[in-house]
GUTORLO-929752 format. One line per 5 residues: number of its first residue (from 0); for each residue x, y, z of N, C-alpha, C. Coordinates in Angstrom, 1 decimal, padded with zeros to 4 digits. Layout:
<rs>
NUM = X/Y/Z/X/Y/Z/X/Y/Z ~ ...
</rs>
This chain:
<rs>
0 = 000.8/-000.9/000.2/-000.1/000.2/000.0/000.9/001.4/-000.3 ~ 000.3/002.1/-001.0/001.3/003.4/-000.8/000.4/004.3/-001.1 ~ 000.5/005.4/000.1/-000.6/006.6/000.1/000.5/008.1/000.1 ~ 000.2/008.7/-000.9/001.1/009.9/-001.1/000.0/011.1/-001.0 ~ 000.3/012.1/000.0/-000.6/013.2/000.2/000.1/014.6/000.3
5 = -000.8/015.9/-000.2/000.0/016.9/-000.2/-000.9/017.9/000.3 ~ -000.4/018.8/001.4/-001.2/019.6/002.4/-000.9/020.9/002.1 ~ -001.3/022.0/002.1/-000.7/023.3/002.3/-000.8/023.7/003.9 ~ 000.4/024.3/004.0/000.5/024.8/005.5/-000.6/025.8/006.0 ~ -000.6/025.8/007.2/-001.2/026.9/007.9/-001.1/028.2/007.2
10 = -002.1/028.9/007.0/-001.7/030.3/006.9/-000.7/031.1/007.1 ~ -000.5/031.2/008.3/000.7/031.9/009.1/002.1/031.5/008.8 ~ 001.9/030.3/008.1/003.5/029.7/007.7/003.7/029.5/006.4 ~ 002.8/030.4/005.5/002.9/030.3/004.4/004.0/031.2/003.9 ~ 004.6/032.1/004.3/005.5/032.9/003.9/006.7/032.2/003.8
15 = 007.0/031.1/004.8/008.4/030.5/004.7/008.1/028.8/004.4 ~ 007.2/028.3/004.4/006.6/026.9/004.1/006.1/026.7/002.9 ~ 006.6/025.9/001.9/005.4/026.1/000.6/004.7/024.6/000.6 ~ 004.8/023.9/001.3/003.8/022.5/001.3/004.2/021.8/002.4 ~ 003.7/020.7/002.8/003.8/019.5/003.7/003.3/018.2/002.9
20 = 004.3/017.4/002.9/003.9/016.0/002.1/004.0/014.9/003.1 ~ 002.9/013.8/002.8/003.1/012.6/003.6/003.2/011.6/002.7 ~ 004.2/010.7/002.9/004.2/009.2/002.2/004.4/008.2/003.1 ~ 003.3/007.2/002.9/003.2/006.5/003.7/003.3/004.9/002.8 ~ 004.0/004.0/003.0/004.3/002.8/002.4/004.4/001.7/003.4
25 = 003.5/000.7/003.1/003.3/-000.2/003.9/003.1/-001.8/003.3 ~ 004.1/-002.9/003.4/004.1/-003.8/002.9/003.7/-005.0/004.2 ~ 002.7/-005.6/003.8/002.3/-006.6/005.4/003.7/-008.0/004.9 ~ 003.9/-008.5/006.3/004.8/-009.5/006.2/004.1/-010.7/004.9 ~ 005.2/-011.2/004.4/004.5/-012.3/003.1/004.6/-011.5/001.9
30 = 004.3/-010.2/001.9/003.9/-009.8/000.8/005.4/-009.1/000.1 ~ 005.9/-009.3/-001.0/006.7/-008.7/-001.9/006.9/-007.2/-002.0 ~ 008.0/-006.8/-001.5/008.1/-005.4/-001.5/009.5/-005.1/-002.7 ~ 009.5/-003.7/-003.0/010.4/-003.4/-004.1/011.9/-003.4/-003.0 ~ 013.0/-003.3/-003.9/014.4/-002.8/-003.0/013.8/-001.7/-002.1
35 = 014.0/-001.9/-000.9/013.9/-001.0/000.2/014.9/000.2/000.3 ~ 015.2/000.7/-001.1/016.2/001.8/-001.4/015.6/002.6/-002.3 ~ 015.8/003.8/-001.8/015.6/005.1/-002.4/016.5/006.4/-002.6 ~ 017.0/006.7/-003.8/018.0/007.5/-004.2/017.2/009.0/-004.1 ~ 018.0/009.7/-003.4/017.4/011.2/-003.4/018.4/012.1/-004.0
40 = 018.1/012.3/-005.5/018.9/013.1/-006.2/019.3/014.6/-005.7 ~ 020.2/015.4/-006.4/020.5/016.6/-005.8/019.4/017.5/-006.0 ~ 018.9/018.5/-005.4/018.0/019.2/-005.1/018.2/020.7/-004.2 ~ 017.3/021.4/-004.5/017.5/022.7/-003.9/016.4/023.1/-002.7 ~ 016.0/022.0/-002.0/015.2/021.9/-001.0/016.0/022.1/000.3
45 = 015.3/022.9/001.2/015.1/023.0/002.6/014.3/022.3/003.5 ~ 014.2/021.2/004.1/013.1/020.2/004.8/013.1/020.3/006.0 ~ 012.3/019.9/006.8/012.1/019.0/008.2/011.4/018.1/007.9 ~ 011.9/016.9/008.2/011.5/015.7/007.9/010.9/015.4/009.4 ~ 009.9/014.1/009.3/009.5/013.3/010.7/009.3/011.9/009.9
50 = 010.0/011.1/010.9/009.8/009.7/010.7/009.3/008.8/011.6 ~ 007.8/009.1/011.9/007.2/008.3/013.1/007.3/006.8/013.3 ~ 007.4/006.3/012.4/007.0/004.4/012.5/008.3/004.0/012.4 ~ 008.7/003.2/011.3/010.2/002.6/011.6/011.0/003.3/011.2 ~ 012.2/003.3/011.7/013.8/004.1/011.5/014.1/003.8/010.1
55 = 014.7/004.6/009.7/015.6/004.7/008.2/017.1/004.6/008.6 ~ 017.5/004.4/007.3/019.1/004.5/007.6/019.4/005.5/006.0 ~ 020.4/006.2/006.0/021.0/006.8/004.9/022.2/006.6/004.8 ~ 022.7/006.6/003.5/024.2/006.0/003.0/024.9/007.2/002.0 ~ 025.9/007.7/001.6/026.0/008.8/000.7/026.4/007.8/-000.7
60 = 027.1/006.5/-000.3/027.3/005.7/-001.4/027.2/004.2/-001.2 ~ 027.3/003.4/-002.3/026.8/001.9/-001.8/027.7/001.5/-001.2 ~ 029.1/001.9/-001.2/030.2/001.5/-000.2/030.2/002.0/001.2 ~ 029.7/003.1/001.3/029.6/004.0/002.5/029.0/003.2/004.0 ~ 029.5/003.5/005.1/028.6/002.7/006.3/027.3/003.4/006.5
65 = 026.0/002.8/006.5/024.8/003.4/006.5/024.8/004.0/008.2 ~ 023.9/005.0/008.2/023.8/005.9/009.2/022.5/005.8/009.6 ~ 022.3/005.5/010.8/020.8/005.6/011.3/020.0/007.1/011.5 ~ 019.0/007.2/010.9/018.4/008.8/010.7/017.5/008.8/012.1 ~ 017.6/010.2/012.8/016.9/010.3/014.1/015.5/010.6/013.4
70 = 014.2/010.5/014.7/013.4/010.8/014.1/012.8/011.7/013.5 ~ 013.5/012.9/013.6/013.2/014.3/012.9/014.5/014.8/012.6 ~ 015.0/015.1/011.3/016.0/016.1/010.8/015.5/017.1/010.1 ~ 016.6/018.1/009.9/016.8/019.0/009.3/017.6/019.1/008.1 ~ 017.3/019.3/006.7/018.2/019.2/005.6/018.4/020.3/004.9
75 = 019.3/020.6/004.2/019.7/021.9/003.3/019.6/021.2/001.9 ~ 020.2/021.8/000.7/020.3/021.3/-000.7/020.9/020.3/-000.7 ~ 021.0/019.6/-001.6/021.7/018.0/-001.9/022.3/018.8/-003.2 ~ 023.8/018.5/-003.2/024.6/018.5/-004.4/025.1/017.5/-005.1 ~ 024.5/016.0/-004.2/025.1/014.9/-004.9/024.0/013.8/-004.3
80 = 023.7/012.9/-005.0/023.0/011.9/-004.3/022.9/011.2/-003.0 ~ 021.7/011.0/-002.3/021.7/010.1/-000.9/020.8/009.3/-001.1 ~ 021.1/007.9/-000.4/020.3/006.8/-000.7/019.9/006.6/000.6 ~ 018.4/006.5/000.8/017.8/005.9/002.2/017.4/004.3/002.1 ~ 017.4/003.7/003.0/016.7/002.5/003.1/015.8/002.5/004.4
85 = 014.4/001.8/003.9/013.6/001.9/005.0/013.0/000.5/004.9 ~ 012.1/000.2/005.7/011.2/-001.3/006.3/010.0/-001.2/005.6 ~ 009.3/-002.3/006.4/007.9/-002.4/005.7/007.1/-001.4/006.4 ~ 007.1/-000.4/007.6/006.0/000.2/007.5/006.8/001.8/007.5 ~ 007.3/002.3/006.4/007.6/003.7/005.9/006.9/005.0/006.1
90 = 007.1/005.6/007.0/006.3/006.9/007.2/006.9/008.1/007.4 ~ 006.9/009.2/006.0/007.7/010.2/006.0/006.8/011.3/005.9 ~ 006.8/012.4/007.0/006.4/013.6/006.8/007.2/014.6/006.4 ~ 007.3/015.5/005.5/008.0/016.3/005.0/007.5/017.6/004.9 ~ 008.1/018.7/005.6/007.7/020.2/005.6/008.8/020.7/004.6
95 = 008.1/021.3/003.4/008.9/021.8/002.3/009.1/023.3/002.9 ~ 010.2/023.8/003.1/010.5/025.3/003.0/010.7/025.8/002.1 ~ 010.6/027.5/001.9/011.0/028.0/000.7/012.7/028.2/000.9 ~ 013.3/028.4/-000.4/014.6/028.4/000.0/015.4/029.1/000.8 ~ 015.1/030.2/001.9/015.6/030.7/002.9/014.6/030.5/003.7
100 = 013.5/029.7/003.8/012.6/029.5/005.0/013.4/028.9/006.0 ~ 014.0/027.8/005.8/014.4/027.1/007.1/015.6/028.2/007.8 ~ 016.3/028.8/007.1/017.3/030.0/007.7/016.3/031.0/008.5 ~ 015.3/031.6/008.1/014.8/032.6/008.7/013.8/032.0/010.0 ~ 013.6/030.3/009.9/012.8/030.1/011.1/014.1/029.8/012.3
105 = 015.0/029.2/011.7/016.3/028.6/012.6/017.3/029.7/013.1 ~ 017.8/030.8/012.1/018.6/031.7/012.4/019.6/031.3/012.3 ~ 019.9/030.0/011.5/021.5/029.6/011.6/021.8/029.2/010.3 ~ 023.4/029.6/010.0/023.8/029.4/008.7/023.5/028.0/008.2 ~ 023.2/027.7/006.7/022.5/026.5/006.1/023.7/025.6/005.4
110 = 025.0/026.2/005.5/026.1/025.7/004.9/026.2/024.2/005.6 ~ 026.1/024.0/006.7/025.9/022.7/007.6/025.4/021.7/007.5 ~ 024.3/022.0/006.6/023.1/020.9/006.3/023.3/020.5/004.9 ~ 024.3/021.0/004.0/024.4/020.5/002.6/024.8/018.9/002.7 ~ 023.5/018.2/001.8/024.0/017.0/001.7/023.8/016.2/002.9
115 = 023.1/016.8/003.7/023.2/015.9/005.1/021.8/016.4/006.1 ~ 021.5/015.2/006.9/020.2/015.6/007.7/020.9/015.5/009.0 ~ 020.5/016.8/009.9/021.1/016.9/011.2/019.9/016.5/012.0 ~ 019.9/016.1/013.3/019.1/015.9/014.0/018.4/017.1/014.7 ~ 017.1/017.2/014.3/016.3/018.3/014.3/016.4/018.9/015.9
120 = 016.4/018.1/016.7/016.9/018.3/017.9/017.6/019.5/018.5 ~ 018.8/019.6/017.6/019.7/020.2/017.7/019.4/022.1/017.5 ~ 018.3/021.8/016.6/017.9/023.3/016.5/016.5/023.9/016.7 ~ 015.9/022.7/017.2/014.6/023.0/017.6/014.3/022.3/018.9 ~ 013.7/022.8/019.9/013.4/022.6/021.1/012.0/022.0/021.6
125 = 011.7/021.1/022.2/010.6/020.5/022.4/009.9/019.4/021.6 ~ 011.0/018.8/020.8/009.9/018.2/020.1/009.6/016.4/020.1 ~ 010.1/016.3/021.2/009.8/015.0/021.8/008.2/014.8/022.1 ~ 007.7/016.0/022.7/006.1/015.8/022.7/005.3/015.6/021.3 ~ 005.9/016.7/020.3/005.3/016.5/018.9/005.5/014.6/018.6
130 = 006.4/014.5/018.7/007.1/013.3/017.9/006.1/011.9/018.7 ~ 006.0/012.0/020.1/005.0/011.2/020.9/003.6/011.3/019.9 ~ 003.1/012.5/019.9/001.8/012.8/018.9/001.9/012.1/017.9 ~ 002.8/012.2/016.9/002.8/011.7/015.6/002.8/010.1/015.8 ~ 003.4/009.7/016.6/003.6/008.3/016.8/002.2/007.3/016.9
135 = 001.4/008.5/017.6/000.0/007.8/018.3/-001.1/008.0/017.1 ~ -000.7/009.4/016.4/-002.2/009.7/015.6/-002.0/008.7/014.1 ~ -003.2/008.4/013.9/-003.5/007.5/012.5/-003.9/008.0/011.5 ~ -004.7/009.2/011.8/-004.9/010.3/010.5/-004.1/011.4/009.9 ~ -003.9/011.1/008.8/-002.7/012.0/008.6/-003.3/013.5/008.5
140 = -004.3/014.0/008.3/-004.7/015.4/008.6/-004.1/015.8/009.8 ~ -004.5/015.0/011.0/-004.5/015.4/012.4/-002.7/015.2/012.7 ~ -002.0/014.8/012.0/-000.3/014.9/011.8/000.1/016.1/011.5 ~ -000.7/016.4/010.3/-000.2/017.7/009.8/-000.7/018.8/010.4 ~ -001.8/018.8/011.3/-002.6/019.8/012.1/-001.3/020.0/013.4
145 = -000.7/018.9/013.8/000.1/018.9/015.0/001.2/019.7/014.5 ~ 001.9/019.2/013.5/003.1/019.9/013.1/002.7/021.3/012.5 ~ 001.5/021.8/011.9/001.3/023.1/011.5/001.1/023.9/013.1 ~ 000.7/023.2/014.1/000.7/024.0/015.6/001.9/024.3/016.2 ~ 002.8/023.3/016.2/004.0/023.5/016.7/004.7/024.6/015.8
150 = 004.8/024.4/014.5/005.6/025.8/013.8/004.9/026.8/014.1 ~ 003.8/026.9/014.0/003.1/028.5/014.2/003.4/028.8/015.5 ~ 003.6/028.2/016.5/003.9/028.5/017.8/005.3/028.8/017.7 ~ 006.3/028.3/016.8/007.8/028.8/016.8/007.8/030.1/015.8 ~ 007.1/030.3/014.9/007.2/031.5/014.0/006.6/032.9/015.0
155 = 005.7/032.4/015.6/005.1/033.6/016.4/006.3/033.9/017.4 ~ 007.4/033.2/017.9/008.1/033.4/018.8/009.6/034.3/018.1 ~ 009.6/033.6/017.1/011.2/034.1/016.5/010.9/033.5/014.8 ~ 011.1/034.7/013.8/011.5/034.3/012.6/012.1/035.4/012.1 ~ 013.1/035.2/011.4/013.9/036.5/010.7/012.8/037.3/010.0
160 = 013.0/038.5/009.8/012.0/039.4/008.7/012.7/039.1/007.3 ~ 011.5/038.9/006.5/011.9/038.8/004.9/012.7/040.1/004.4 ~ 013.7/039.7/003.6/014.5/040.5/003.1/014.3/040.2/001.6 ~ 014.8/041.5/000.7/015.0/041.2/-000.7/015.4/040.1/-001.3 ~ 016.7/039.6/-000.7/017.3/038.3/-001.2/016.3/036.9/-001.0
165 = 015.8/037.0/000.2/014.7/035.9/000.3/013.4/035.8/-001.1 ~ 013.3/036.8/-001.4/012.3/037.1/-002.6/012.9/036.7/-003.9 ~ 014.3/037.2/-003.8/015.0/037.0/-005.2/015.3/035.2/-005.0 ~ 015.6/034.7/-003.9/015.8/033.3/-003.8/014.8/032.2/-004.4 ~ 013.5/032.8/-003.9/012.4/032.1/-004.5/012.0/032.0/-006.1
170 = 012.7/033.6/-006.6/012.1/033.6/-007.9/013.3/033.1/-008.6 ~ 014.6/032.6/-008.1/015.5/031.7/-008.8/015.0/030.4/-009.0 ~ 013.6/029.9/-008.4/013.4/028.4/-008.6/012.8/028.3/-010.2 ~ 012.5/029.6/-010.5/012.0/029.5/-011.9/013.2/029.6/-013.2 ~ 013.3/028.3/-013.8/014.5/028.0/-014.7/014.4/028.6/-015.8
175 = 013.0/029.5/-015.9/013.0/030.0/-017.4/013.5/031.4/-017.3 ~ 013.5/032.1/-016.3/014.2/033.5/-016.0/015.5/033.5/-016.2 ~ 016.0/034.5/-017.3/017.2/034.2/-017.6/017.6/035.4/-017.3 ~ 018.3/035.6/-016.0/018.9/036.6/-015.4/020.3/036.4/-015.2 ~ 021.1/037.2/-015.0/022.7/037.0/-014.8/022.7/036.9/-013.3
180 = 024.0/036.7/-012.7/023.7/036.7/-011.3/024.0/038.1/-010.7 ~ 024.5/039.0/-011.5/024.7/040.5/-011.5/023.0/041.3/-011.5 ~ 022.4/040.4/-012.2/021.0/040.9/-012.2/020.2/040.4/-011.0 ~ 020.5/039.2/-010.8/019.8/038.8/-009.3/020.4/039.7/-008.0 ~ 021.5/040.0/-008.1/022.3/041.0/-006.9/021.6/042.3/-006.9
185 = 021.2/042.8/-007.8/020.7/044.0/-008.1/019.3/043.9/-007.8 ~ 018.6/042.8/-007.9/017.3/042.7/-007.2/017.3/042.4/-005.8 ~ 018.5/041.9/-005.2/018.4/041.6/-003.9/019.1/043.0/-003.1 ~ 019.1/044.2/-003.9/019.8/045.6/-003.4/020.8/045.1/-002.7 ~ 021.8/043.8/-003.3/023.3/043.9/-002.7/024.3/044.0/-004.0
190 = 025.5/044.1/-003.4/026.5/043.8/-004.6/026.7/042.2/-005.0 ~ 027.3/042.1/-005.9/027.9/040.8/-006.4/028.1/040.1/-005.1 ~ 029.1/040.5/-004.6/030.3/039.6/-003.3/028.8/039.5/-002.3 ~ 028.6/040.7/-002.0/027.3/040.6/-000.8/026.3/039.4/-001.0 ~ 025.7/039.4/-002.6/024.7/038.4/-002.9/025.1/036.9/-002.6
195 = 026.4/037.0/-003.2/027.0/035.6/-003.0/027.1/035.1/-001.7 ~ 027.7/036.0/-000.6/028.1/035.7/000.6/026.6/035.5/001.3 ~ 025.8/036.2/001.3/024.3/036.3/002.2/023.6/034.9/001.1 ~ 023.8/034.6/000.2/022.9/033.7/-000.5/023.5/032.0/000.3 ~ 024.8/032.2/000.4/025.7/030.9/000.7/025.0/030.6/002.0
200 = 025.0/031.6/003.1/024.7/031.7/004.4/023.1/031.4/004.7 ~ 022.2/031.8/003.6/020.7/031.5/003.8/020.5/030.0/003.1 ~ 020.9/029.7/002.0/020.6/028.8/001.1/021.4/027.5/001.7 ~ 022.5/027.7/001.6/023.6/027.0/001.9/024.7/026.6/000.7 ~ 024.1/027.0/-000.5/025.1/026.9/-001.6/025.1/028.1/-002.4
205 = 026.1/028.3/-003.4/026.5/029.3/-004.2/025.4/029.6/-005.1 ~ 024.9/030.8/-005.8/023.7/031.1/-006.4/023.9/030.5/-007.4 ~ 025.2/030.2/-008.4/025.6/029.4/-009.5/025.2/028.1/-009.3 ~ 025.5/027.4/-008.5/025.6/026.0/-008.1/023.7/025.6/-007.8 ~ 023.2/027.0/-007.3/021.7/026.7/-007.0/021.1/026.7/-008.3
210 = 021.2/027.8/-009.4/020.7/027.9/-010.5/021.0/026.5/-011.6 ~ 022.1/026.0/-011.3/022.7/024.6/-012.1/021.5/023.8/-011.6 ~ 021.2/023.4/-010.2/020.9/022.2/-009.7/019.2/022.7/-010.0 ~ 018.9/023.9/-010.2/017.1/024.3/-010.8/017.0/023.7/-012.0 ~ 017.9/024.0/-012.8/018.1/023.2/-014.2/018.0/021.9/-014.3
215 = 018.8/021.3/-013.5/018.8/019.8/-013.7/017.6/019.3/-012.9 ~ 016.7/019.8/-012.3/015.4/019.6/-011.7/014.4/019.9/-012.6 ~ 014.6/020.9/-013.2/013.6/020.9/-014.4/013.8/019.9/-015.9 ~ 015.2/019.4/-016.0/015.4/018.4/-016.9/014.5/017.2/-016.2 ~ 014.7/017.0/-015.3/014.3/015.4/-014.7/012.9/015.6/-014.8
220 = 011.9/016.7/-014.5/010.4/016.9/-014.6/010.1/016.8/-016.1 ~ 010.7/017.2/-016.8/010.4/017.2/-018.2/010.3/015.8/-018.8 ~ 011.3/015.1/-018.6/011.4/013.7/-018.7/010.2/012.7/-017.9 ~ 009.7/013.1/-016.8/009.0/012.4/-016.1/007.8/012.5/-016.8 ~ 007.5/013.9/-017.3/006.0/014.3/-017.9/006.1/013.8/-019.2
225 = 007.2/013.5/-020.1/007.5/013.6/-021.6/008.5/012.4/-021.8 ~ 008.1/011.2/-021.3/009.1/010.1/-021.5/009.4/009.8/-022.7 ~ 008.6/010.4/-023.5/008.9/009.9/-025.1/010.0/011.0/-025.6 ~ 010.4/012.1/-025.1/011.5/013.2/-025.3/012.7/012.5/-025.4 ~ 013.6/012.6/-026.0/015.1/012.4/-026.2/015.9/013.2/-025.0
230 = 016.9/012.7/-024.3/017.5/013.7/-023.5/018.4/014.8/-024.5 ~ 018.6/014.7/-025.8/019.0/015.5/-026.5/017.8/017.1/-026.8 ~ 016.4/016.4/-027.0/015.4/017.2/-026.8/015.1/018.1/-025.3 ~ 015.5/017.1/-024.4/015.6/018.1/-023.1/016.5/018.9/-022.8 ~ 017.9/018.3/-023.4/019.0/019.3/-023.2/018.7/020.7/-023.8
235 = 018.2/020.5/-025.0/017.9/021.9/-025.9/016.9/022.7/-025.3 ~ 015.7/021.8/-024.6/014.8/022.6/-023.8/015.3/023.2/-022.9 ~ 016.2/022.9/-022.0/016.8/023.4/-020.7/017.7/024.3/-021.1 ~ 018.1/024.5/-022.3/019.3/025.6/-022.6/020.7/025.0/-022.0 ~ 020.9/023.7/-022.1/022.3/023.0/-022.0/023.0/023.2/-023.3
240 = 024.4/023.2/-023.1/025.0/023.7/-024.5/024.8/022.6/-025.5 ~ 025.0/021.4/-024.8/024.5/020.2/-025.8/024.3/019.1/-024.7 ~ 024.3/017.7/-025.6/024.0/016.8/-024.8/025.1/015.9/-023.6 ~ 026.3/016.7/-024.0/027.3/016.4/-023.1/027.3/017.3/-022.1 ~ 026.9/018.1/-022.0/026.8/019.2/-020.9/025.8/018.8/-019.7
245 = 024.4/018.1/-020.5/023.8/017.5/-019.8/024.1/016.3/-018.9 ~ 025.2/015.4/-019.6/025.6/014.3/-019.2/026.8/014.6/-018.1 ~ 027.4/015.6/-018.1/028.3/016.2/-017.0/027.6/016.5/-015.6 ~ 026.4/017.0/-015.9/025.4/017.4/-014.8/025.0/015.9/-014.2 ~ 024.3/015.0/-014.9/024.2/013.8/-014.2/025.0/013.2/-013.4
250 = 026.5/013.3/-014.3/027.3/012.6/-013.2/027.4/013.3/-012.0 ~ 027.3/014.6/-011.9/027.6/015.1/-010.4/026.3/014.8/-009.7 ~ 025.2/015.2/-010.2/023.9/015.4/-009.3/023.3/013.9/-009.3 ~ 023.4/013.2/-010.1/022.8/011.7/-010.0/023.7/010.5/-009.9 ~ 024.8/010.8/-010.4/025.9/009.8/-010.0/025.3/008.4/-011.0
255 = 024.6/008.6/-012.3/024.4/007.7/-013.2/024.0/008.7/-014.4 ~ 024.2/008.1/-015.6/023.7/008.6/-016.8/022.3/009.1/-017.1 ~ 022.0/009.9/-018.1/020.4/010.1/-018.1/019.9/009.1/-018.8 ~ 020.4/008.0/-019.6/019.7/006.9/-020.1/019.4/006.0/-019.1 ~ 020.2/005.8/-017.9/020.0/005.0/-016.8/018.8/005.3/-015.9
260 = 018.4/006.6/-016.1/017.5/007.0/-014.9/016.0/005.9/-014.7 ~ 015.6/005.4/-015.5/014.5/004.6/-014.9/015.1/003.1/-014.2 ~ 016.1/003.0/-014.2/016.8/001.8/-013.6/016.7/001.9/-012.0 ~ 016.8/003.4/-011.5/016.8/003.5/-010.2/015.8/004.1/-009.5 ~ 015.6/003.7/-008.3/014.1/004.3/-007.7/014.7/005.6/-007.2
265 = 014.3/006.5/-007.5/014.4/007.9/-007.2/013.3/008.9/-006.3 ~ 013.7/009.5/-005.8/012.7/010.5/-005.0/012.1/011.6/-006.0 ~ 011.1/011.4/-006.0/010.2/012.3/-007.1/010.0/011.9/-008.4 ~ 010.6/010.8/-008.6/010.6/009.9/-009.8/010.2/008.2/-009.6 ~ 009.7/008.2/-010.5/009.4/006.5/-010.8/008.0/006.2/-009.8
270 = 008.4/005.0/-008.7/007.5/004.9/-008.1/007.3/005.3/-006.6 ~ 008.2/006.2/-006.6/008.4/007.2/-005.0/008.2/008.5/-005.6 ~ 006.7/008.9/-005.2/006.6/010.6/-005.5/007.4/011.7/-004.7 ~ 007.9/010.8/-003.5/008.7/012.0/-002.8/009.7/011.3/-001.9 ~ 010.5/011.9/-001.3/011.4/011.4/-000.3/012.4/012.2/000.5
</rs>
């Protein structure tokens, strides 16, 4: 059984949170399940995760040592894939923040969260009562309501004010906007050097790398919705120099060539709508 639901955040959270997702996959004993492994590709997301049921493990490569994942983690952008392994009762609740939203909530630089999930208890207090509620609750709507209430209380107490660069970071998620970094810096009312420094602090990665990952994510979305398109056509559509350019991006952001993407269970693509 696979259940995937999307929820809108509470109105007071919508300035920093763009959505909440629930993915629940259950296989009864004796029922064949797919390979219990999902690959999260490079992405621009800042997320707060909860895993109320069975614990999961994460590993950077097939050869690396698996690491147990805490019941709640905060993550920054991924610049290379991360693999997750789950059990027969996998429940994930993902709070998706806007590019600088997690920074505004936590007030902490995002660089330490690149490509890693840190125990959310190091950044947010009073998580244990929330976690116990999520473990007991069976209705997804009530789980989301508990999280909404918790985060709403947090932003009433502390949230950094929105600045022009926060708006710019959201606008940069649109891969069809053809602005230079100098243009984006001007829109943020900053010099290029100030813009790059502040962007790294708020988002975790450089604005140049950010735009590369945004374009890569667009290429993956196009292929998912138009599987008959060739990668050469997608490379042209996404303004890559050529297919070789797209291939190089895949090697960095996916660790496999474009033509092999259907051979892997990846987050947001294939059988797993999120991760």
